[in-house]
C-alpha positions as CSV (number, residue, x, y, z in Angstrom):
1,N,133.2,166.7,22.5
2,N,132.9,167.6,18.7
3,N,129.7,169.6,19.3
4,P,130.0,171.5,22.2
5,I,126.8,173.7,23.5
6,V,127.5,177.2,23.3
7,G,125.4,180.3,24.8
8,N,123.9,181.0,27.9
9,I,123.4,177.6,29.8
10,P,121.9,177.9,33.1
11,T,123.7,176.8,36.0
12,S,121.3,174.7,37.4
13,P,118.4,172.5,35.8
14,L,115.9,173.8,38.3
15,G,116.2,177.0,37.1
16,S,118.4,180.0,37.5
17,G,117.1,180.7,41.4
18,A,118.0,177.1,42.6
19,A,121.5,176.4,44.2
20,A,123.6,174.6,42.0
21,N,125.1,172.2,44.5
22,P,122.3,172.1,47.5
23,P,124.0,170.6,50.8
24,Y,123.4,166.9,51.4
25,Q,121.2,166.2,54.5
26,S,122.4,163.5,56.3
27,R,120.4,161.2,58.8
28,R,122.5,160.0,61.5
29,L,121.4,156.5,62.5
30,P,122.0,155.1,66.3
31,R,125.4,153.2,66.6
32,P,124.6,149.7,67.4
33,K,125.8,148.4,70.6
34,P,128.6,145.6,70.4
35,N,127.5,142.4,71.5
36,K,129.2,141.2,74.5
37,T,129.6,137.5,75.3
38,P,129.6,137.1,79.1
39,G,133.2,135.7,80.3
40,I,133.2,132.2,82.3
41,K,135.1,132.4,85.4
42,N,138.0,130.0,85.4
43,V,136.9,128.7,88.9
44,S,136.5,124.9,89.8
45,P,134.7,123.8,93.1
46,K,136.7,122.3,95.9
47,D,134.4,119.4,96.5
48,L,132.1,117.6,93.9
49,P,128.5,116.6,95.6
50,D,128.3,113.0,96.6
51,L,125.7,111.9,94.0
52,G,125.7,108.3,95.7
53,E,124.4,109.6,99.0
54,E,121.8,111.9,97.4
55,I,120.3,109.0,95.3
56,A,120.3,106.7,98.4
57,K,118.2,109.4,100.1
58,N,115.9,110.0,97.4
59,E,115.4,105.9,97.2
60,K,115.0,105.8,100.9
61,E,112.3,108.5,100.9
62,K,110.6,106.8,98.1
63,I,110.6,103.4,100.0
64,E,108.9,105.2,103.0
65,A,106.5,106.9,100.8
66,E,105.5,103.5,99.4
67,K,105.2,102.0,102.9
68,K,103.1,104.9,104.0
69,A,100.8,104.4,100.8
70,A,100.5,100.7,101.6
71,Q,99.2,101.2,105.1
72,D,96.9,104.0,104.0
73,S,95.5,101.6,101.5
74,N,95.3,98.7,103.8
75,I,93.2,101.0,106.4
76,E,91.1,102.1,103.6
77,A,90.5,98.5,102.4
78,S,89.8,97.2,105.9
79,K,87.2,100.1,106.3
80,D,85.4,99.4,102.9
81,E,85.6,95.6,103.6
82,D,83.8,95.8,107.0
83,D,80.5,94.1,105.9
84,G,80.1,92.4,109.4
85,S,82.0,89.2,108.6
86,F,84.8,87.6,110.8
87,N,88.0,89.8,110.5
88,S,91.2,88.7,112.3
89,R,93.0,91.9,111.2
90,P,92.2,93.7,114.7
91,L,93.7,90.8,116.7
92,E,96.6,90.5,114.5
93,D,97.4,94.4,114.8
94,W,96.8,94.1,118.7
95,G,99.2,91.4,118.8
96,K,101.9,92.8,117.0
97,I,101.8,96.3,118.9
98,Y,101.8,95.0,122.3
99,G,103.9,91.9,121.2
100,E,106.9,94.3,120.4
101,R,106.4,96.1,123.7
102,I,106.6,92.5,125.4
103,L,109.9,91.8,123.4
104,K,111.2,95.0,124.9
105,K,110.3,93.8,128.5
106,E,108.1,96.7,129.0
107,I,104.9,94.8,129.8
108,D,104.7,91.8,132.4
109,V,102.3,89.5,131.0
110,N,101.8,87.7,134.3
111,A,100.6,90.9,136.1
112,P,97.2,90.7,137.6
113,F,94.5,92.6,136.6
114,T,90.6,92.8,136.3
115,V,88.6,94.8,134.1
116,E,84.8,95.1,133.3
117,V,83.2,96.5,130.2
118,V,79.4,97.0,130.0
119,A,78.0,98.0,126.6
120,K,75.3,97.4,123.9
121,L,75.9,95.4,120.6
122,D,75.2,96.8,117.1
123,E,74.3,94.7,114.0
124,K,77.9,94.0,113.4
125,G,78.7,92.7,117.1
126,K,80.5,95.7,117.8
127,L,80.6,97.2,121.3
128,I,78.8,100.7,121.6
129,K,78.9,102.9,124.5
130,P,81.1,101.0,126.6
131,Q,81.7,101.8,130.3
132,V,84.9,100.5,131.6
133,T,85.7,99.9,135.3
134,A,88.9,98.4,136.6
135,K,89.9,96.6,139.9
136,K,92.1,98.8,141.9
137,D,95.1,96.5,142.3
138,S,95.4,95.9,138.6
139,D,98.4,96.5,136.7
140,P,98.1,99.5,134.7
141,K,100.3,98.4,131.7
142,M,98.1,95.1,131.6
143,L,95.1,97.1,132.1
144,E,96.1,99.0,128.9
145,V,96.8,95.7,127.1
146,A,93.4,94.3,128.3
147,K,91.2,97.3,127.2
148,A,92.9,97.4,123.8
149,G,92.4,93.6,123.2
150,I,88.6,94.0,124.1
151,A,88.5,96.7,121.6
152,A,90.2,94.3,118.9
153,F,88.1,91.6,119.7
154,S,84.9,93.8,119.5
155,D,86.1,94.9,115.9
156,T,86.6,91.3,114.5
157,N,82.7,90.8,114.4
158,L,82.9,87.6,116.6
159,L,79.7,88.8,118.6
160,K,77.8,89.3,115.6
161,P,75.7,86.0,115.9
162,L,75.2,87.0,119.6
163,Y,73.1,90.1,118.1
164,E,71.5,88.2,115.5
165,L,70.2,85.7,118.2
166,G,68.9,88.7,120.2
167,G,71.7,89.8,122.6
168,R,71.7,93.6,123.0
169,D,73.2,94.2,126.3
170,I,76.4,92.9,127.2
171,V,79.1,92.6,130.1
172,I,82.5,91.4,129.7
173,T,84.9,90.7,132.4
174,F,88.6,90.2,131.7
175,S,91.0,89.0,134.2
176,Q,94.3,87.4,135.3
177,D,95.5,86.0,138.4
178,A,98.3,83.7,139.5
179,D,96.4,80.7,137.8
180,N,94.4,81.7,134.8
181,L,93.4,84.1,132.1
182,Q,89.7,84.6,131.9
183,A,87.1,86.2,130.0
184,I,83.6,86.0,130.7
185,I,80.7,87.4,128.5
186,K,77.3,88.0,129.7
187,T,74.0,89.0,128.0
188,K,70.6,89.3,129.3
189,T,67.4,87.6,127.8
190,P,64.0,88.3,128.2
191,S,63.3,84.7,130.0
192,P,65.2,81.6,131.3
193,E,63.6,79.6,128.2
194,R,65.0,82.5,126.1
195,A,68.4,81.9,127.5
196,N,68.4,78.5,127.1
197,S,67.1,78.5,123.2
198,L,70.1,81.4,122.8
199,Q,72.6,79.0,124.4
200,S,71.8,76.0,122.0
201,N,71.6,78.2,118.9
202,L,74.9,80.0,119.7
203,K,76.4,76.8,120.1
204,L,75.5,75.5,116.5
205,V,76.6,79.1,115.1
206,M,80.1,78.6,116.7
207,Q,80.4,75.2,115.6
208,G,80.0,76.4,111.9
209,A,82.1,79.3,112.3
210,S,85.1,77.1,113.6
211,N,84.7,75.2,110.3
212,F,85.9,78.2,108.2
213,M,88.9,79.2,110.7
214,K,92.2,77.8,110.1
215,E,93.1,74.7,111.9
216,G,95.3,75.4,115.1
217,S,94.9,79.1,114.6
218,D,94.5,81.4,117.7
219,E,90.8,82.1,116.7
220,A,90.0,78.4,116.3
221,N,91.7,77.7,119.8
222,L,89.7,80.4,121.3
223,M,86.5,79.3,119.8
224,S,87.2,75.5,121.0
225,R,87.7,76.8,124.6
226,A,84.3,78.8,124.7
227,Q,82.0,77.3,127.3
228,L,78.3,78.1,127.0
229,A,76.0,78.5,130.3
230,T,72.9,80.1,131.4
231,D,72.0,81.7,134.8
232,K,68.3,82.7,134.9
233,N,67.8,85.3,132.3
234,F,71.5,85.5,131.5
235,L,73.5,83.5,128.8
236,I,77.1,83.3,129.8
237,I,80.0,82.4,127.6
238,N,83.3,81.6,129.3
239,F,86.9,81.5,128.1
240,L,89.3,80.1,130.5
241,I,93.3,79.4,129.6
242,S,95.5,78.3,132.3
243,N,98.8,80.4,132.8
244,E,100.9,77.5,131.5
245,E,98.8,77.2,128.2
246,K,98.6,81.1,128.2
247,T,102.4,81.5,128.2
248,Q,103.1,78.7,125.5
249,L,100.7,81.0,123.0
250,I,102.3,84.1,124.0
251,E,105.8,82.6,123.3
252,K,104.6,81.2,120.1
253,N,103.4,84.2,118.9
254,L,106.5,86.3,120.1
255,R,108.7,84.2,118.1
256,S,106.6,84.7,114.9
257,L,106.6,88.1,115.6
258,E,110.6,88.2,116.1
259,E,111.2,86.4,112.7
260,K,108.7,89.1,111.1
261,L,110.6,92.1,112.6
262,K,114.2,90.6,111.9
263,K,113.0,89.9,108.2
264,N,111.7,93.4,107.6
265,Q,114.8,94.7,109.0
266,T,117.0,92.6,106.8
267,N,114.8,93.6,103.9
268,G,114.8,97.2,104.8
269,G,118.8,97.0,105.0
270,L,119.1,95.4,101.7
271,A,116.8,98.0,100.2
272,E,119.3,100.7,101.6
273,N,122.4,99.0,100.5
274,K,120.7,98.6,96.8
275,A,119.8,102.3,96.7
276,S,123.4,103.5,98.1
277,V,125.1,101.1,95.2
278,K,122.7,102.8,92.7
C-alpha cells in the first residue's frame, strides 16, 4: 500500500465503544432423523395356499346364489302373474316335492285315506277359510299328500269358473281305497233348477278350457275324467281313477322326475368340475 493511512484510527467502524469483534451468536437447528428402511424378513411360507380350491369354492357359492335368486324371482313372478287364469305351477311343484319322497320310498302311494275340506270360493276360485277333517284309519303320510294336493289344486284357479257361475260354498272329498282314487266336489245352489243350469254352463266352460291344455297332459286327462251331476240343490263334480290307471300315471311322472333330477345332478357336477379347473 503506497499511501497508508496514519493517525488515530478507530478500532471499530461503529465507534470507539463497540467491540471490535462481537461474538457470533450461532443458532442450533434440530438434527434431522435418519431415514430407516424397514427390513424385509427373509422368511418363506412352508405351504402356499391352494388357489384352485378357493376359486372352486367361490364359484360354487356364486352358482348357489344365482339359483336362489332365480327361485326368488320365480316366486315373485308367480305372485305377480296370478290374475286368476289357469296356473299349472302349483300342481307341478306339488308333484316334484312328493315325487322325490316317493322315489325315496318314504310314502306308500297305495295306502288308504279320506279327507274332507269345507270352504268358500273367492273370485279366483281359491279355497278360503277351509275346515279339514280326516277319517281315523287314514294313512298319515298320504293325508299329508292329499291335503297339499287340494291346496295346490286350489292355487291352479281351476275352480274359478265355478265361482263365476254362482258357486260359493264348496265341499271337497278326496279319498283312496283298494280300488280307486276319487275326488268329489259339491257346491250348493239356491234351487234344483239353478243346479241344472250350473251343470250345463260348467260343462261348456270345461270343454272350452280343455282346448287350451296340452294334449295328453295330466291336466287334460283330469279334465276329461270329470263327471257332472246334480242332486237336488247340489252340483256334483266327480273325478274317479282306478288304481291301475293311477299307478301308470304316477310311474310316468316319477320317470320324468327322476330324469330331471339326474340331469340337474350331472349339470351341477360339471359346473363344480369346471370351477375347479379354473
